N, CA, C, O and CB atoms as a CASP TS submission, in Angstrom:
PFRMAT TS
TARGET T0000
AUTHOR 0000-0000-0000
METHOD Language model
MODEL 1
PARENT N/A
ATOM      1  N   MET     1      -8.769   2.328 -43.939  1.00  0.00           N
ATOM      2  CA  MET     1      -8.590   3.542 -43.133  1.00  0.00           C
ATOM      3  C   MET     1      -9.452   3.499 -41.873  1.00  0.00           C
ATOM      4  O   MET     1      -8.968   3.718 -40.763  1.00  0.00           O
ATOM      5  CB  MET     1      -8.934   4.792 -43.963  1.00  0.00           C
ATOM      6  N   LEU     2     -10.734   3.212 -42.067  1.00  0.00           N
ATOM      7  CA  LEU     2     -11.649   3.118 -40.925  1.00  0.00           C
ATOM      8  C   LEU     2     -11.191   2.013 -39.978  1.00  0.00           C
ATOM      9  O   LEU     2     -11.238   2.157 -38.756  1.00  0.00           O
ATOM     10  CB  LEU     2     -13.101   2.852 -41.403  1.00  0.00           C
ATOM     11  N   ASN     3     -10.750   0.909 -40.571  1.00  0.00           N
ATOM     12  CA  ASN     3     -10.270  -0.224 -39.784  1.00  0.00           C
ATOM     13  C   ASN     3      -9.082   0.182 -38.908  1.00  0.00           C
ATOM     14  O   ASN     3      -8.991  -0.228 -37.751  1.00  0.00           O
ATOM     15  CB  ASN     3      -9.875  -1.388 -40.708  1.00  0.00           C
ATOM     16  N   ARG     4      -8.174   0.988 -39.464  1.00  0.00           N
ATOM     17  CA  ARG     4      -6.996   1.420 -38.723  1.00  0.00           C
ATOM     18  C   ARG     4      -7.393   2.324 -37.556  1.00  0.00           C
ATOM     19  O   ARG     4      -6.821   2.228 -36.471  1.00  0.00           O
ATOM     20  CB  ARG     4      -6.017   2.148 -39.653  1.00  0.00           C
ATOM     21  N   ILE     5      -8.376   3.203 -37.783  1.00  0.00           N
ATOM     22  CA  ILE     5      -8.849   4.105 -36.720  1.00  0.00           C
ATOM     23  C   ILE     5      -9.472   3.288 -35.588  1.00  0.00           C
ATOM     24  O   ILE     5      -9.203   3.535 -34.413  1.00  0.00           O
ATOM     25  CB  ILE     5      -9.882   5.131 -37.281  1.00  0.00           C
ATOM     26  N   ILE     6     -10.308   2.311 -35.956  1.00  0.00           N
ATOM     27  CA  ILE     6     -10.959   1.470 -34.945  1.00  0.00           C
ATOM     28  C   ILE     6      -9.903   0.707 -34.146  1.00  0.00           C
ATOM     29  O   ILE     6      -9.989   0.622 -32.920  1.00  0.00           O
ATOM     30  CB  ILE     6     -11.959   0.480 -35.610  1.00  0.00           C
ATOM     31  N   ASN     7      -8.907   0.151 -34.841  1.00  0.00           N
ATOM     32  CA  ASN     7      -7.837  -0.577 -34.150  1.00  0.00           C
ATOM     33  C   ASN     7      -7.076   0.316 -33.184  1.00  0.00           C
ATOM     34  O   ASN     7      -6.751  -0.099 -32.071  1.00  0.00           O
ATOM     35  CB  ASN     7      -6.871  -1.175 -35.160  1.00  0.00           C
ATOM     36  N   ALA     8      -6.792   1.544 -33.611  1.00  0.00           N
ATOM     37  CA  ALA     8      -6.062   2.478 -32.749  1.00  0.00           C
ATOM     38  C   ALA     8      -6.890   2.804 -31.508  1.00  0.00           C
ATOM     39  O   ALA     8      -6.358   2.864 -30.399  1.00  0.00           O
ATOM     40  CB  ALA     8      -5.713   3.776 -33.520  1.00  0.00           C
ATOM     41  N   GLN     9      -8.198   3.016 -31.699  1.00  0.00           N
ATOM     42  CA  GLN     9      -9.066   3.319 -30.557  1.00  0.00           C
ATOM     43  C   GLN     9      -9.143   2.127 -29.602  1.00  0.00           C
ATOM     44  O   GLN     9      -9.107   2.289 -28.383  1.00  0.00           O
ATOM     45  CB  GLN     9     -10.478   3.703 -31.040  1.00  0.00           C
ATOM     46  N   LEU    10      -9.249   0.926 -30.180  1.00  0.00           N
ATOM     47  CA  LEU    10      -9.290  -0.284 -29.347  1.00  0.00           C
ATOM     48  C   LEU    10      -7.994  -0.436 -28.559  1.00  0.00           C
ATOM     49  O   LEU    10      -8.010  -0.726 -27.362  1.00  0.00           O
ATOM     50  CB  LEU    10      -9.532  -1.538 -30.218  1.00  0.00           C
ATOM     51  N   ARG    11      -6.870  -0.236 -29.249  1.00  0.00           N
ATOM     52  CA  ARG    11      -5.569  -0.376 -28.591  1.00  0.00           C
ATOM     53  C   ARG    11      -5.447   0.629 -27.449  1.00  0.00           C
ATOM     54  O   ARG    11      -4.967   0.299 -26.365  1.00  0.00           O
ATOM     55  CB  ARG    11      -4.418  -0.181 -29.606  1.00  0.00           C
ATOM     56  N   ARG    12      -5.895   1.883 -27.712  1.00  0.00           N
ATOM     57  CA  ARG    12      -5.825   2.912 -26.682  1.00  0.00           C
ATOM     58  C   ARG    12      -6.684   2.517 -25.486  1.00  0.00           C
ATOM     59  O   ARG    12      -6.277   2.701 -24.339  1.00  0.00           O
ATOM     60  CB  ARG    12      -6.275   4.275 -27.243  1.00  0.00           C
ATOM     61  N   ARG    13      -7.876   1.973 -25.752  1.00  0.00           N
ATOM     62  CA  ARG    13      -8.780   1.598 -24.668  1.00  0.00           C
ATOM     63  C   ARG    13      -8.191   0.451 -23.847  1.00  0.00           C
ATOM     64  O   ARG    13      -8.251   0.460 -22.618  1.00  0.00           O
ATOM     65  CB  ARG    13     -10.158   1.201 -25.228  1.00  0.00           C
ATOM     66  N   ILE    14      -7.626  -0.526 -24.536  1.00  0.00           N
ATOM     67  CA  ILE    14      -7.011  -1.663 -23.826  1.00  0.00           C
ATOM     68  C   ILE    14      -5.857  -1.174 -22.957  1.00  0.00           C
ATOM     69  O   ILE    14      -5.725  -1.579 -21.803  1.00  0.00           O
ATOM     70  CB  ILE    14      -6.508  -2.738 -24.832  1.00  0.00           C
ATOM     71  N   LEU    15      -5.019  -0.294 -23.526  1.00  0.00           N
ATOM     72  CA  LEU    15      -3.892   0.245 -22.752  1.00  0.00           C
ATOM     73  C   LEU    15      -4.372   1.012 -21.536  1.00  0.00           C
ATOM     74  O   LEU    15      -3.793   0.886 -20.457  1.00  0.00           O
ATOM     75  CB  LEU    15      -3.030   1.152 -23.623  1.00  0.00           C
ATOM     76  N   SER    16      -5.429   1.810 -21.693  1.00  0.00           N
ATOM     77  CA  SER    16      -5.902   2.592 -20.548  1.00  0.00           C
ATOM     78  C   SER    16      -6.500   1.670 -19.495  1.00  0.00           C
ATOM     79  O   SER    16      -6.350   1.928 -18.301  1.00  0.00           O
ATOM     80  CB  SER    16      -6.941   3.644 -20.993  1.00  0.00           C
ATOM     81  N   GLU    17      -7.178   0.597 -19.911  1.00  0.00           N
ATOM     82  CA  GLU    17      -7.712  -0.357 -18.928  1.00  0.00           C
ATOM     83  C   GLU    17      -6.581  -1.068 -18.205  1.00  0.00           C
ATOM     84  O   GLU    17      -6.661  -1.295 -16.998  1.00  0.00           O
ATOM     85  CB  GLU    17      -8.632  -1.388 -19.611  1.00  0.00           C
ATOM     86  N   GLN    18      -5.523  -1.423 -18.936  1.00  0.00           N
ATOM     87  CA  GLN    18      -4.358  -2.039 -18.288  1.00  0.00           C
ATOM     88  C   GLN    18      -3.730  -1.060 -17.306  1.00  0.00           C
ATOM     89  O   GLN    18      -3.296  -1.445 -16.220  1.00  0.00           O
ATOM     90  CB  GLN    18      -3.314  -2.490 -19.340  1.00  0.00           C
ATOM     91  N   GLY    19      -3.687   0.211 -17.699  1.00  0.00           N
ATOM     92  CA  GLY    19      -3.135   1.237 -16.826  1.00  0.00           C
ATOM     93  C   GLY    19      -3.905   1.332 -15.525  1.00  0.00           C
ATOM     94  O   GLY    19      -3.313   1.470 -14.454  1.00  0.00           O
ATOM     95  N   VAL    20      -5.240   1.258 -15.616  1.00  0.00           N
ATOM     96  CA  VAL    20      -6.077   1.309 -14.415  1.00  0.00           C
ATOM     97  C   VAL    20      -5.788   0.107 -13.524  1.00  0.00           C
ATOM     98  O   VAL    20      -5.681   0.241 -12.305  1.00  0.00           O
ATOM     99  CB  VAL    20      -7.577   1.351 -14.792  1.00  0.00           C
ATOM    100  N   VAL    21      -5.662  -1.075 -14.143  1.00  0.00           N
ATOM    101  CA  VAL    21      -5.367  -2.283 -13.364  1.00  0.00           C
ATOM    102  C   VAL    21      -4.018  -2.141 -12.660  1.00  0.00           C
ATOM    103  O   VAL    21      -3.884  -2.491 -11.488  1.00  0.00           O
ATOM    104  CB  VAL    21      -5.368  -3.537 -14.276  1.00  0.00           C
ATOM    105  N   VAL    22      -3.027  -1.628 -13.378  1.00  0.00           N
ATOM    106  CA  VAL    22      -1.695  -1.426 -12.786  1.00  0.00           C
ATOM    107  C   VAL    22      -1.773  -0.432 -11.638  1.00  0.00           C
ATOM    108  O   VAL    22      -1.172  -0.642 -10.584  1.00  0.00           O
ATOM    109  CB  VAL    22      -0.687  -0.930 -13.852  1.00  0.00           C
ATOM    110  N   LEU    23      -2.523   0.659 -11.844  1.00  0.00           N
ATOM    111  CA  LEU    23      -2.663   1.651 -10.782  1.00  0.00           C
ATOM    112  C   LEU    23      -3.312   1.053  -9.543  1.00  0.00           C
ATOM    113  O   LEU    23      -2.851   1.273  -8.423  1.00  0.00           O
ATOM    114  CB  LEU    23      -3.478   2.839 -11.272  1.00  0.00           C
ATOM    115  N   ILE    24      -4.397   0.288  -9.751  1.00  0.00           N
ATOM    116  CA  ILE    24      -5.083  -0.344  -8.620  1.00  0.00           C
ATOM    117  C   ILE    24      -4.128  -1.296  -7.911  1.00  0.00           C
ATOM    118  O   ILE    24      -4.066  -1.326  -6.682  1.00  0.00           O
ATOM    119  CB  ILE    24      -6.356  -1.101  -9.093  1.00  0.00           C
ATOM    120  N   HIS    25      -3.383  -2.075  -8.696  1.00  0.00           N
ATOM    121  CA  HIS    25      -2.444  -3.043  -8.133  1.00  0.00           C
ATOM    122  C   HIS    25      -1.396  -2.324  -7.271  1.00  0.00           C
ATOM    123  O   HIS    25      -1.111  -2.748  -6.151  1.00  0.00           O
ATOM    124  CB  HIS    25      -1.755  -3.853  -9.264  1.00  0.00           C
ATOM    125  N   HIS    26      -0.824  -1.230  -7.804  1.00  0.00           N
ATOM    126  CA  HIS    26       0.172  -0.476  -7.044  1.00  0.00           C
ATOM    127  C   HIS    26      -0.445   0.134  -5.792  1.00  0.00           C
ATOM    128  O   HIS    26       0.190   0.187  -4.739  1.00  0.00           O
ATOM    129  CB  HIS    26       0.792   0.624  -7.914  1.00  0.00           C
ATOM    130  N   HIS    27      -1.682   0.593  -5.914  1.00  0.00           N
ATOM    131  CA  HIS    27      -2.364   1.185  -4.757  1.00  0.00           C
ATOM    132  C   HIS    27      -2.530   0.143  -3.658  1.00  0.00           C
ATOM    133  O   HIS    27      -2.327   0.444  -2.482  1.00  0.00           O
ATOM    134  CB  HIS    27      -3.743   1.762  -5.166  1.00  0.00           C
ATOM    135  N   LEU    28      -2.902  -1.098  -4.037  1.00  0.00           N
ATOM    136  CA  LEU    28      -3.092  -2.151  -3.040  1.00  0.00           C
ATOM    137  C   LEU    28      -1.771  -2.499  -2.376  1.00  0.00           C
ATOM    138  O   LEU    28      -1.719  -2.694  -1.161  1.00  0.00           O
ATOM    139  CB  LEU    28      -3.710  -3.403  -3.682  1.00  0.00           C
ATOM    140  N   ILE    29      -0.691  -2.581  -3.170  1.00  0.00           N
ATOM    141  CA  ILE    29       0.627  -2.874  -2.593  1.00  0.00           C
ATOM    142  C   ILE    29       1.017  -1.764  -1.624  1.00  0.00           C
ATOM    143  O   ILE    29       1.481  -2.024  -0.514  1.00  0.00           O
ATOM    144  CB  ILE    29       1.705  -3.027  -3.708  1.00  0.00           C
ATOM    145  N   LEU    30       0.819  -0.512  -2.065  1.00  0.00           N
ATOM    146  CA  LEU    30       1.160   0.631  -1.223  1.00  0.00           C
ATOM    147  C   LEU    30       0.358   0.602   0.069  1.00  0.00           C
ATOM    148  O   LEU    30       0.901   0.819   1.152  1.00  0.00           O
ATOM    149  CB  LEU    30       0.913   1.946  -1.971  1.00  0.00           C
ATOM    150  N   ARG    31      -0.960   0.328  -0.056  1.00  0.00           N
ATOM    151  CA  ARG    31      -1.824   0.310   1.126  1.00  0.00           C
ATOM    152  C   ARG    31      -1.365  -0.774   2.105  1.00  0.00           C
ATOM    153  O   ARG    31      -1.329  -0.548   3.314  1.00  0.00           O
ATOM    154  CB  ARG    31      -3.298   0.077   0.716  1.00  0.00           C
ATOM    155  N   ASP    32      -1.016  -1.954   1.576  1.00  0.00           N
ATOM    156  CA  ASP    32      -0.553  -3.035   2.445  1.00  0.00           C
ATOM    157  C   ASP    32       0.725  -2.643   3.178  1.00  0.00           C
ATOM    158  O   ASP    32       0.859  -2.905   4.373  1.00  0.00           O
ATOM    159  CB  ASP    32      -0.321  -4.310   1.632  1.00  0.00           C
ATOM    160  N   SER    33       1.661  -2.021   2.475  1.00  0.00           N
ATOM    161  CA  SER    33       2.919  -1.654   3.132  1.00  0.00           C
ATOM    162  C   SER    33       2.690  -0.560   4.165  1.00  0.00           C
ATOM    163  O   SER    33       3.348  -0.542   5.206  1.00  0.00           O
ATOM    164  CB  SER    33       3.954  -1.193   2.095  1.00  0.00           C
ATOM    165  N   VAL    34       1.756   0.359   3.884  1.00  0.00           N
ATOM    166  CA  VAL    34       1.443   1.415   4.855  1.00  0.00           C
ATOM    167  C   VAL    34       0.810   0.796   6.097  1.00  0.00           C
ATOM    168  O   VAL    34       1.146   1.177   7.218  1.00  0.00           O
ATOM    169  CB  VAL    34       0.494   2.481   4.234  1.00  0.00           C
ATOM    170  N   MET    35      -0.109  -0.160   5.907  1.00  0.00           N
ATOM    171  CA  MET    35      -0.746  -0.819   7.045  1.00  0.00           C
ATOM    172  C   MET    35       0.291  -1.593   7.863  1.00  0.00           C
ATOM    173  O   MET    35       0.268  -1.555   9.093  1.00  0.00           O
ATOM    174  CB  MET    35      -1.867  -1.766   6.563  1.00  0.00           C
ATOM    175  N   THR    36       1.185  -2.284   7.188  1.00  0.00           N
ATOM    176  CA  THR    36       2.241  -3.028   7.889  1.00  0.00           C
ATOM    177  C   THR    36       3.079  -2.076   8.727  1.00  0.00           C
ATOM    178  O   THR    36       3.383  -2.352   9.887  1.00  0.00           O
ATOM    179  CB  THR    36       3.141  -3.793   6.885  1.00  0.00           C
ATOM    180  N   GLN    37       3.447  -0.952   8.126  1.00  0.00           N
ATOM    181  CA  GLN    37       4.257   0.045   8.831  1.00  0.00           C
ATOM    182  C   GLN    37       3.508   0.567  10.053  1.00  0.00           C
ATOM    183  O   GLN    37       4.089   0.745  11.123  1.00  0.00           O
ATOM    184  CB  GLN    37       4.626   1.212   7.890  1.00  0.00           C
ATOM    185  N   LEU    38       2.212   0.808   9.877  1.00  0.00           N
ATOM    186  CA  LEU    38       1.383   1.319  10.971  1.00  0.00           C
ATOM    187  C   LEU    38       1.354   0.319  12.125  1.00  0.00           C
ATOM    188  O   LEU    38       1.547   0.697  13.281  1.00  0.00           O
ATOM    189  CB  LEU    38      -0.053   1.610  10.476  1.00  0.00           C
ATOM    190  N   PHE    39       1.112  -0.970  11.811  1.00  0.00           N
ATOM    191  CA  PHE    39       1.057  -1.989  12.858  1.00  0.00           C
ATOM    192  C   PHE    39       2.408  -2.137  13.551  1.00  0.00           C
ATOM    193  O   PHE    39       2.467  -2.327  14.766  1.00  0.00           O
ATOM    194  CB  PHE    39       0.616  -3.336  12.271  1.00  0.00           C
ATOM    195  N   GLU    40       3.491  -2.050  12.785  1.00  0.00           N
ATOM    196  CA  GLU    40       4.827  -2.138  13.393  1.00  0.00           C
ATOM    197  C   GLU    40       5.057  -0.967  14.342  1.00  0.00           C
ATOM    198  O   GLU    40       5.614  -1.139  15.426  1.00  0.00           O
ATOM    199  CB  GLU    40       5.924  -2.164  12.303  1.00  0.00           C
ATOM    200  N   ASN    41       4.628   0.221  13.932  1.00  0.00           N
ATOM    201  CA  ASN    41       4.782   1.396  14.794  1.00  0.00           C
ATOM    202  C   ASN    41       4.000   1.226  16.089  1.00  0.00           C
ATOM    203  O   ASN    41       4.504   1.543  17.166  1.00  0.00           O
ATOM    204  CB  ASN    41       4.320   2.665  14.065  1.00  0.00           C
ATOM    205  N   ILE    42       2.761   0.722  15.987  1.00  0.00           N
ATOM    206  CA  ILE    42       1.923   0.515  17.177  1.00  0.00           C
ATOM    207  C   ILE    42       2.564  -0.526  18.087  1.00  0.00           C
ATOM    208  O   ILE    42       2.607  -0.346  19.304  1.00  0.00           O
ATOM    209  CB  ILE    42       0.488   0.071  16.776  1.00  0.00           C
ATOM    210  N   ALA    43       3.064  -1.619  17.498  1.00  0.00           N
ATOM    211  CA  ALA    43       3.716  -2.665  18.282  1.00  0.00           C
ATOM    212  C   ALA    43       4.935  -2.111  19.012  1.00  0.00           C
ATOM    213  O   ALA    43       5.164  -2.435  20.177  1.00  0.00           O
ATOM    214  CB  ALA    43       4.126  -3.838  17.378  1.00  0.00           C
ATOM    215  N   ASN    44       5.713  -1.277  18.331  1.00  0.00           N
ATOM    216  CA  ASN    44       6.902  -0.684  18.958  1.00  0.00           C
ATOM    217  C   ASN    44       6.513   0.243  20.100  1.00  0.00           C
ATOM    218  O   ASN    44       7.191   0.283  21.127  1.00  0.00           O
ATOM    219  CB  ASN    44       7.732   0.085  17.921  1.00  0.00           C
ATOM    220  N   LEU    45       5.422   0.991  19.926  1.00  0.00           N
ATOM    221  CA  LEU    45       4.953   1.871  21.005  1.00  0.00           C
ATOM    222  C   LEU    45       4.576   1.055  22.234  1.00  0.00           C
ATOM    223  O   LEU    45       4.953   1.401  23.354  1.00  0.00           O
ATOM    224  CB  LEU    45       3.746   2.713  20.536  1.00  0.00           C
ATOM    225  N   TYR    46       3.823  -0.043  22.024  1.00  0.00           N
ATOM    226  CA  TYR    46       3.432  -0.903  23.152  1.00  0.00           C
ATOM    227  C   TYR    46       4.652  -1.508  23.818  1.00  0.00           C
ATOM    228  O   TYR    46       4.735  -1.553  25.045  1.00  0.00           O
ATOM    229  CB  TYR    46       2.486  -2.018  22.682  1.00  0.00           C
ATOM    230  N   LYS    47       5.613  -1.979  23.003  1.00  0.00           N
ATOM    231  CA  LYS    47       6.837  -2.573  23.563  1.00  0.00           C
ATOM    232  C   LYS    47       7.561  -1.566  24.448  1.00  0.00           C
ATOM    233  O   LYS    47       7.987  -1.882  25.559  1.00  0.00           O
ATOM    234  CB  LYS    47       7.775  -3.060  22.434  1.00  0.00           C
ATOM    235  N   ARG    48       7.691  -0.329  23.923  1.00  0.00           N
ATOM    236  CA  ARG    48       8.390   0.712  24.673  1.00  0.00           C
ATOM    237  C   ARG    48       7.647   1.026  25.975  1.00  0.00           C
ATOM    238  O   ARG    48       8.266   1.197  27.025  1.00  0.00           O
ATOM    239  CB  ARG    48       8.535   1.987  23.817  1.00  0.00           C
ATOM    240  N   ALA    49       6.323   1.100  25.895  1.00  0.00           N
ATOM    241  CA  ALA    49       5.523   1.426  27.083  1.00  0.00           C
ATOM    242  C   ALA    49       5.679   0.342  28.143  1.00  0.00           C
ATOM    243  O   ALA    49       5.870   0.645  29.321  1.00  0.00           O
ATOM    244  CB  ALA    49       4.032   1.595  26.710  1.00  0.00           C
ATOM    245  N   PHE    50       5.598  -0.932  27.726  1.00  0.00           N
ATOM    246  CA  PHE    50       5.741  -2.026  28.696  1.00  0.00           C
ATOM    247  C   PHE    50       7.133  -2.047  29.290  1.00  0.00           C
ATOM    248  O   PHE    50       7.292  -2.266  30.491  1.00  0.00           O
ATOM    249  CB  PHE    50       5.437  -3.374  28.040  1.00  0.00           C
ATOM    250  N   THR    51       8.147  -1.820  28.463  1.00  0.00           N
ATOM    251  CA  THR    51       9.529  -1.800  28.961  1.00  0.00           C
ATOM    252  C   THR    51       9.697  -0.709  30.008  1.00  0.00           C
ATOM    253  O   THR    51      10.290  -0.929  31.064  1.00  0.00           O
ATOM    254  CB  THR    51      10.528  -1.584  27.800  1.00  0.00           C
ATOM    255  N   GLU    52       9.158   0.487  29.697  1.00  0.00           N
ATOM    256  CA  GLU    52       9.288   1.592  30.655  1.00  0.00           C
ATOM    257  C   GLU    52       8.506   1.307  31.937  1.00  0.00           C
ATOM    258  O   GLU    52       8.948   1.666  33.028  1.00  0.00           O
ATOM    259  CB  GLU    52       8.799   2.906  30.023  1.00  0.00           C
ATOM    260  N   MET    53       7.338   0.659  31.805  1.00  0.00           N
ATOM    261  CA  MET    53       6.545   0.318  32.993  1.00  0.00           C
ATOM    262  C   MET    53       7.318  -0.634  33.904  1.00  0.00           C
ATOM    263  O   MET    53       7.395  -0.429  35.115  1.00  0.00           O
ATOM    264  CB  MET    53       5.199  -0.317  32.581  1.00  0.00           C
ATOM    265  N   PHE    54       7.897  -1.693  33.293  1.00  0.00           N
ATOM    266  CA  PHE    54       8.590  -2.691  34.105  1.00  0.00           C
ATOM    267  C   PHE    54       9.873  -2.143  34.702  1.00  0.00           C
ATOM    268  O   PHE    54      10.203  -2.450  35.848  1.00  0.00           O
ATOM    269  CB  PHE    54       8.896  -3.921  33.276  1.00  0.00           C
ATOM    270  N   THR    55      10.605  -1.329  33.936  1.00  0.00           N
ATOM    271  CA  THR    55      11.840  -0.760  34.492  1.00  0.00           C
ATOM    272  C   THR    55      11.503   0.239  35.596  1.00  0.00           C
ATOM    273  O   THR    55      12.262   0.362  36.557  1.00  0.00           O
ATOM    274  CB  THR    55      12.681  -0.073  33.379  1.00  0.00           C
ATOM    275  N   ALA    56      10.394   0.950  35.484  1.00  0.00           N
ATOM    276  CA  ALA    56       9.981   1.877  36.537  1.00  0.00           C
ATOM    277  C   ALA    56       9.636   1.115  37.810  1.00  0.00           C
ATOM    278  O   ALA    56       9.957   1.570  38.908  1.00  0.00           O
ATOM    279  CB  ALA    56       8.777   2.721  36.077  1.00  0.00           C
ATOM    280  N   LYS    57       8.976  -0.056  37.675  1.00  0.00           N
ATOM    281  CA  LYS    57       8.641  -0.860  38.850  1.00  0.00           C
ATOM    282  C   LYS    57       9.898  -1.408  39.518  1.00  0.00           C
ATOM    283  O   LYS    57       9.993  -1.461  40.745  1.00  0.00           O
ATOM    284  CB  LYS    57       7.709  -2.012  38.460  1.00  0.00           C
ATOM    285  N   GLU    58      10.868  -1.818  38.685  1.00  0.00           N
ATOM    286  CA  GLU    58      12.094  -2.390  39.232  1.00  0.00           C
ATOM    287  C   GLU    58      12.928  -1.330  39.947  1.00  0.00           C
ATOM    288  O   GLU    58      13.645  -1.653  40.894  1.00  0.00           O
ATOM    289  CB  GLU    58      12.915  -3.042  38.121  1.00  0.00           C
ATOM    290  N   LEU    59      12.849  -0.084  39.518  1.00  0.00           N
ATOM    291  CA  LEU    59      13.640   0.971  40.123  1.00  0.00           C
ATOM    292  C   LEU    59      13.111   1.369  41.503  1.00  0.00           C
ATOM    293  O   LEU    59      13.861   1.879  42.335  1.00  0.00           O
ATOM    294  CB  LEU    59      13.667   2.179  39.211  1.00  0.00           C
ATOM    295  N   LYS    60      11.826   1.135  41.740  1.00  0.00           N
ATOM    296  CA  LYS    60      11.231   1.553  43.022  1.00  0.00           C
ATOM    297  C   LYS    60      11.744   0.743  44.188  1.00  0.00           C
ATOM    298  O   LYS    60      11.338   0.975  45.327  1.00  0.00           O
ATOM    299  CB  LYS    60       9.727   1.441  42.964  1.00  0.00           C
TER
END
């Protein structure tokens, strides 16, 4: 009986530690995709700004 209780507690602890690892892993993936999106947005802003600058010069 005691052995079964200890095993259940161990199993629960292992599962919760795995859960934390999975959460951290998902957080890192999410953070990377958010950073990628951010850099793409910044790059697009610069591209648009340069395009507008050059077309404005050509129109003059």
